[in-house]
C-alpha positions as CSV (number, residue, x, y, z in Angstrom):
1,M,13.0,66.4,-79.7
2,K,15.6,69.1,-79.6
3,T,17.6,70.4,-76.6
4,I,19.1,73.9,-76.5
5,R,21.3,75.7,-74.1
6,V,19.9,79.1,-73.0
7,K,21.4,81.9,-71.0
8,V,18.7,83.9,-69.4
9,K,18.9,87.6,-68.6
10,P,15.9,88.5,-66.4
11,Q,14.4,92.0,-65.8
12,S,15.4,93.2,-69.3
13,R,13.8,96.1,-71.0
14,E,12.2,93.9,-73.7
15,S,11.7,90.2,-74.3
16,S,13.8,88.5,-77.0
17,L,15.4,85.2,-77.9
18,Q,18.5,85.2,-80.1
19,E,21.0,82.6,-81.2
20,A,24.6,83.3,-80.2
21,G,27.6,82.4,-82.4
22,D,28.6,79.5,-80.3
23,G,25.2,77.7,-80.6
24,T,23.7,78.8,-77.3
25,W,20.7,81.1,-77.1
26,I,20.4,84.3,-75.2
27,A,16.9,85.0,-73.8
28,R,16.1,88.4,-72.4
29,V,12.9,88.4,-70.3
30,K,11.0,91.2,-68.7
31,A,10.0,89.1,-65.7
32,P,12.0,89.0,-62.5
33,P,13.5,85.7,-61.4
34,V,10.9,85.2,-58.6
35,D,8.4,82.4,-58.2
36,G,9.2,80.9,-61.6
37,K,8.0,84.0,-63.5
38,A,11.2,84.3,-65.6
39,N,11.1,80.6,-66.4
40,A,7.4,80.8,-67.5
41,E,8.2,83.8,-69.8
42,L,11.2,81.8,-71.2
43,A,9.0,78.9,-72.0
44,E,6.6,81.3,-73.9
45,L,9.5,82.8,-75.9
46,V,10.9,79.4,-76.8
47,A,7.5,78.1,-77.8
48,E,6.8,81.1,-80.0
49,R,10.3,80.9,-81.7
50,F,10.1,77.2,-82.5
51,G,6.4,77.1,-83.3
52,V,5.3,74.7,-80.6
53,R,2.9,74.9,-77.7
54,K,4.2,76.1,-74.3
55,A,3.4,72.7,-72.9
56,Q,6.0,71.2,-75.3
57,V,8.8,73.3,-73.7
58,I,10.5,71.7,-70.7
59,I,13.4,73.1,-68.6
60,K,15.5,70.0,-68.1
61,S,18.2,71.6,-65.9
62,G,19.1,75.0,-64.4
63,A,15.6,76.1,-63.3
64,G,17.2,78.2,-60.6
65,A,20.2,79.3,-62.6
66,R,20.8,81.7,-65.6
67,L,22.2,78.9,-67.8
68,K,19.5,76.3,-68.6
69,L,19.0,73.2,-70.8
70,V,15.6,73.5,-72.5
71,Q,14.0,70.5,-74.2
72,I,11.6,71.2,-77.1
73,D,9.2,68.3,-78.0
74,S,7.9,68.4,-81.6
């Protein structure tokens, strides 16, 4: 099990997930922050990046904020 800190930037031009120099991750998602769409896209990005299923990615805190703690079950 791994926990990462992610700063999300919704409504970006393209989706990407990159590690910042301080150990946090920056996620740019195309989806707007409405009805959990940005969180769902974030889960897909994290799952793809770490090679796990989307169901193994859990947003532990910050579901309504830009800064989130994301747990990845392996």
